[in-house]
Each structure stands twice: as C-alpha cells, then as structure tokens.
C-alpha positions as CSV (number, residue, x, y, z in Angstrom):
1,M,-25.1,29.2,11.8
2,S,-24.3,25.8,10.2
3,V,-20.7,24.7,10.0
4,P,-19.6,23.4,6.6
5,P,-18.3,19.8,6.6
6,A,-14.6,19.3,6.9
7,P,-13.0,18.4,3.5
8,H,-12.3,14.7,3.0
9,R,-8.8,13.4,2.9
10,R,-7.9,12.8,-0.8
11,V,-6.8,9.3,-1.8
12,A,-4.5,8.3,-4.7
13,L,-3.8,4.9,-6.1
14,V,-0.4,4.4,-7.8
15,T,0.2,1.1,-9.7
16,G,3.7,-0.3,-9.7
17,A,4.8,1.8,-6.8
18,D,7.3,-0.6,-5.3
19,S,10.2,1.3,-7.0
20,G,11.3,3.9,-9.5
21,I,8.7,6.4,-10.8
22,G,5.9,4.7,-8.9
23,R,7.6,5.0,-5.6
24,A,8.7,8.6,-6.2
25,T,5.1,9.5,-7.2
26,A,3.5,7.8,-4.1
27,V,5.8,9.7,-1.8
28,R,5.3,13.0,-3.6
29,L,1.5,12.6,-3.4
30,A,1.9,11.9,0.3
31,E,3.8,15.1,0.7
32,A,0.9,16.8,-0.9
33,G,-1.5,15.4,1.7
34,L,-2.9,12.3,0.0
35,D,-3.4,8.8,1.4
36,V,-1.9,6.3,-1.1
37,G,-2.8,2.9,-2.3
38,I,0.3,1.1,-3.6
39,T,0.3,-1.9,-6.0
40,W,3.2,-4.2,-6.6
41,H,3.9,-7.2,-8.9
42,T,7.0,-9.1,-7.6
43,D,8.6,-6.8,-5.1
44,R,6.5,-6.9,-2.0
45,D,9.4,-5.6,0.2
46,G,9.8,-2.6,-2.1
47,A,6.1,-1.8,-1.8
48,E,6.3,-1.9,2.0
49,E,9.3,0.4,1.8
50,T,7.2,2.8,-0.2
51,A,4.4,2.5,2.3
52,A,6.7,3.3,5.1
53,E,7.8,6.5,3.3
54,V,4.2,7.5,2.8
55,R,3.4,6.9,6.5
56,A,6.5,8.9,7.5
57,H,4.7,11.9,6.0
58,G,1.7,11.3,8.2
59,R,-0.5,9.7,5.5
60,R,-2.2,6.4,5.3
61,A,-0.8,3.7,3.0
62,E,-2.2,0.4,1.9
63,T,-0.5,-2.2,-0.4
64,A,-1.8,-4.9,-2.7
65,P,-0.4,-7.3,-5.3
66,M,-1.4,-6.6,-8.9
67,D,-0.4,-8.7,-11.9
68,L,-1.6,-6.9,-15.0
69,G,-0.7,-9.9,-17.0
70,R,-3.8,-11.5,-15.5
71,L,-6.7,-9.5,-16.8
72,P,-9.4,-8.6,-16.3
73,A,-9.2,-9.9,-12.7
74,A,-6.1,-7.8,-11.8
75,A,-8.1,-4.6,-12.2
76,E,-10.3,-5.6,-9.2
77,V,-7.4,-4.4,-7.0
78,V,-8.6,-0.9,-7.7
79,D,-11.9,-1.7,-6.1
80,D,-10.2,-3.4,-3.2
81,L,-7.9,-0.4,-2.4
82,A,-10.7,2.1,-2.9
83,E,-12.7,0.2,-0.3
84,R,-9.8,-0.1,2.1
85,L,-9.0,3.6,1.8
86,G,-12.6,4.8,1.7
87,R,-12.5,6.4,-1.8
88,I,-10.3,7.2,-4.7
89,D,-9.6,10.7,-6.1
90,V,-6.4,10.1,-8.1
91,L,-5.3,7.1,-10.2
92,V,-1.8,7.0,-11.5
93,N,-1.4,4.2,-14.1
94,N,2.3,3.6,-13.7
95,A,2.9,-0.2,-13.8
96,G,4.5,-1.2,-17.0
97,T,6.8,-3.7,-18.8
98,G,8.7,-3.9,-22.1
99,T,10.9,-5.9,-24.4
100,M,13.9,-5.3,-26.5
101,T,13.3,-7.9,-29.3
102,P,13.5,-7.3,-33.0
103,F,10.1,-7.1,-34.7
104,L,10.6,-10.3,-36.8
105,D,11.6,-12.3,-33.7
106,L,8.6,-11.4,-31.5
107,D,6.1,-14.1,-30.5
108,H,2.4,-13.7,-29.9
109,D,2.7,-14.3,-26.1
110,T,5.3,-11.5,-25.7
111,V,3.3,-9.0,-27.7
112,R,0.1,-9.9,-25.9
113,H,1.7,-9.6,-22.4
114,V,3.2,-6.1,-23.2
115,L,-0.1,-4.9,-24.6
116,D,-2.0,-6.2,-21.6
117,V,0.3,-4.7,-19.0
118,D,0.9,-1.3,-20.7
119,L,-2.4,-0.6,-22.4
120,V,-5.3,-2.9,-21.5
121,G,-4.5,-2.9,-17.8
122,P,-4.5,0.9,-17.6
123,F,-7.8,0.9,-19.6
124,L,-9.5,-1.4,-17.1
125,C,-8.0,0.3,-14.0
126,G,-9.1,3.6,-15.4
127,Q,-12.6,2.4,-15.9
128,K,-12.9,1.2,-12.3
129,A,-11.3,4.3,-10.9
130,A,-13.6,6.6,-12.9
131,R,-16.7,4.8,-11.8
132,H,-15.7,5.3,-8.2
133,M,-15.0,9.0,-8.8
134,I,-18.4,9.4,-10.5
135,R,-20.3,7.7,-7.6
136,Q,-18.4,9.9,-5.1
137,G,-19.0,13.1,-7.0
138,G,-16.5,16.0,-7.0
139,G,-14.5,14.9,-10.0
140,G,-11.0,13.3,-10.0
141,R,-7.7,12.9,-11.7
142,I,-6.3,10.1,-13.8
143,V,-2.6,10.3,-14.9
144,N,-1.3,7.7,-17.4
145,I,2.5,7.2,-17.4
146,T,3.3,6.6,-21.0
147,S,6.8,7.3,-22.4
148,V,8.6,9.3,-25.0
149,H,7.7,6.3,-27.1
150,E,4.1,7.4,-27.0
151,H,5.4,9.9,-29.6
152,Q,8.5,8.4,-31.2
153,P,9.5,4.8,-32.1
154,R,12.5,2.8,-30.9
155,V,14.1,-0.1,-32.7
156,G,13.4,-3.4,-30.8
157,A,10.4,-2.1,-28.9
158,A,7.5,-2.7,-31.2
159,P,4.9,-3.8,-28.7
160,Y,6.0,-1.3,-26.1
161,C,5.8,1.6,-28.6
162,A,2.4,0.3,-29.8
163,A,1.1,0.1,-26.3
164,K,2.4,3.5,-25.2
165,G,1.1,5.1,-28.4
166,G,-2.2,3.5,-27.8
167,L,-2.3,4.7,-24.2
168,G,-1.6,8.2,-25.3
169,L,-4.6,8.3,-27.6
170,L,-6.7,6.5,-25.0
171,T,-5.8,9.3,-22.6
172,Q,-7.3,11.8,-25.0
173,V,-10.5,9.8,-25.5
174,M,-10.9,9.4,-21.7
175,A,-10.3,13.1,-21.2
176,L,-13.2,13.9,-23.6
177,E,-15.6,11.4,-22.2
178,L,-14.9,11.9,-18.5
179,A,-14.8,15.8,-18.6
180,E,-18.5,16.0,-17.9
181,H,-17.9,14.3,-14.6
182,G,-15.1,16.7,-13.6
183,I,-12.4,14.1,-14.1
184,T,-9.3,15.2,-15.9
185,V,-7.1,12.7,-17.7
186,N,-3.5,13.4,-18.8
187,A,-0.4,11.5,-19.8
188,V,3.1,11.9,-18.5
189,A,5.8,10.8,-21.0
190,P,9.2,10.1,-19.4
191,G,12.4,9.9,-21.3
192,E,15.4,8.0,-19.9
193,I,14.9,8.0,-16.1
194,A,17.3,6.4,-13.6
195,T,15.2,3.6,-12.3
196,P,15.4,-0.2,-12.0
197,M,13.5,-0.6,-15.3
198,T,16.4,1.1,-17.1
199,G,19.1,-0.7,-15.1
200,Q,20.0,2.3,-13.1
201,E,18.8,1.6,-9.6
202,D,20.4,3.8,-6.9
203,T,22.1,5.9,-9.6
204,D,22.5,9.7,-9.3
205,P,21.4,10.8,-12.7
206,H,23.4,14.0,-12.4
207,T,26.6,12.0,-12.5
208,E,25.7,10.2,-15.7
209,R,26.6,11.7,-19.1
210,R,24.2,11.4,-22.0
211,P,25.5,13.5,-24.9
212,G,22.5,12.9,-27.1
213,I,20.0,14.3,-24.5
214,P,20.0,18.2,-24.6
215,L,20.2,18.4,-20.8
216,G,23.1,15.9,-20.9
217,R,21.9,13.4,-18.3
218,P,19.1,10.9,-17.5
219,G,16.2,12.1,-15.4
220,D,15.4,11.5,-11.7
221,A,12.2,9.7,-10.8
222,R,11.3,12.6,-8.5
223,E,11.4,15.0,-11.5
224,V,8.6,12.8,-13.1
225,A,6.7,12.6,-9.8
226,A,6.6,16.4,-9.5
227,V,4.8,16.7,-12.8
228,V,2.4,13.9,-11.8
229,A,1.7,15.7,-8.6
230,F,1.0,18.9,-10.4
231,L,-1.5,17.1,-12.7
232,A,-3.1,15.5,-9.6
233,G,-3.5,18.7,-7.7
234,P,-5.7,21.8,-7.7
235,D,-3.5,23.9,-9.9
236,A,-4.1,21.6,-12.9
237,S,-7.9,21.8,-12.7
238,Y,-8.2,23.1,-16.3
239,V,-5.6,20.7,-17.8
240,T,-6.9,17.6,-19.6
241,G,-6.2,15.5,-22.6
242,A,-2.5,16.6,-22.7
243,S,0.8,14.6,-22.8
244,W,3.5,16.1,-20.6
245,S,7.0,15.1,-21.7
246,V,9.6,14.8,-19.0
247,D,12.7,13.9,-21.1
248,G,15.4,16.5,-20.8
249,G,14.7,17.5,-24.4
250,M,15.0,13.9,-25.8
251,L,12.0,14.2,-28.1
252,R,13.5,17.2,-29.8
253,M,16.4,14.9,-30.8
254,G,14.4,11.7,-31.3
255,P,14.7,9.0,-28.6
256,Q,16.9,6.8,-30.9
257,A,19.4,9.7,-31.3
258,G,19.0,10.8,-27.7
259,S,20.2,7.5,-26.3
260,H,22.8,6.6,-28.9
261,L,24.7,9.7,-29.9
262,P,28.3,9.3,-28.5
263,G,29.4,12.9,-28.6
264,D,28.4,16.5,-28.7
265,D,29.0,17.3,-32.4
266,W,25.3,17.7,-32.9
267,R,25.4,20.8,-30.8
268,R,27.3,22.7,-33.5
269,P,25.9,23.6,-36.9
C-alpha cells in the first residue's frame, strides 16, 4: 500500500512586517503553522524582531528589504523570498504609506509615491505571488490590507483614499480572475489601530477613549491579524472578493466622525 506524501509546510509573505499590523500578522500566521517571509523598508531591526517571534513558534523566517517607492524592481523581492522559503502559499500586502495634506497643496511626487506604495506595489506583488501559486498548484490566498478609507473618504488624505479605494476594487478583479486557479483574494479594512503608523506605538488600545467609535477605543493590531489569519486559512476556502472591516464600528459612523467626535451625545436620539 502506497503512503501519501506528507503535506508541505505552507509559506506566507507579509510585506511591511517590521511593526504594527504586519508584525502581528506574521506572528499570528506562524502560530497557525506557516513559515513567514518578512519585508521591511527602513526598520531592519524591527524586521529581525518579528523574525525572532516567528522562530520562537518553531517556524522558519526570512527577511528582505523592500521599497515599494522603487517599482517595478521592488516586487522582485516576492520572487527572492519565494525561492529562499521554497514556495509561497499566502501573500499579505500590508506595506503602506500616507499623507495628511490638503488636496490643493498636494504635489505630483507625493501623489505618485502614495499610489505606488499603496496600490501599484500590491498589484505587482500580487501578480508575482499568483504566478508562483499557479505554478505550484493547489491554490493560494492573497489578502490586501486596505483601510476604512477603501470605503469612506477623509479630509487631507486624497491620494491615500484613492489608493485604498483602488486596492479594494483591484481585490475584486483579482478574486474573479484568479478563482479558476483556486486562489482567493480578499481585503481587510482596518479602522484606527494602535500602531506606529497612527502614532500609538506600544499603546494599550483598551486604555484609549474614542467616543466617536461605537466600541469606544482604537483597535489592537492582533485583532486585525486574527481576521487575516482566518482568510489565509482553510476555514475561509469559500470566501473571496470580500472586504472585511476591522474598525470597531467606525464605518457605521463614518471615519471622519469616528475620529473627531469629542463626546457621547450621538449615542442618544
């Protein structure tokens, strides 16, 4: 009687995993049994700290620098990490940037940089990862980290909102086109999450008051990572083309209100 081959160890690549949501996601995927490729832009030490946490769970970790402001070459890091780790089963497009500049004051270089990092970079990384998944066979998972601003605008964030809105619709097109290969593609849309990007590094979100968010606080990066891990795992095998908000109810209020309301009067009719 023949013995079936042992299942391969699954591999994830998480961009921008040197801190915040990216780090929490890399660690959560390691807990789920995946080896993890970690990219970083400026914080190499942070990436190595993430890698150490992954290895502490008995999983392999590889790191690589990636500057999505330098396209298309930056996307080649996907090929490099896939080769070093042997394959790629999950891509999490997490790396991102933004600006808080009034629309009339924006210059072309700033707009182009935000669109490259937040939209064109995930596009090119998604292409490369999908090609690996198709060659391997067996399908795969792509999760694009967007934002509540995939769905709602914010004053001062025109290129960021344009990029995240575009990434949300790109997610849907990818889901349609890659379904025949067994690859699911979903978006995760965080609200205010206590991370370095929001100026809340090492903050316990449960101690911060946000009257304009129905749950009354910012989110924890691990709460976003848990949703990503679900979408990357076997229980989400019939989920594709969807956007999963992780925002404490912010979208029900509108992000502008959610982050600016000073009190709880809105709770009463």
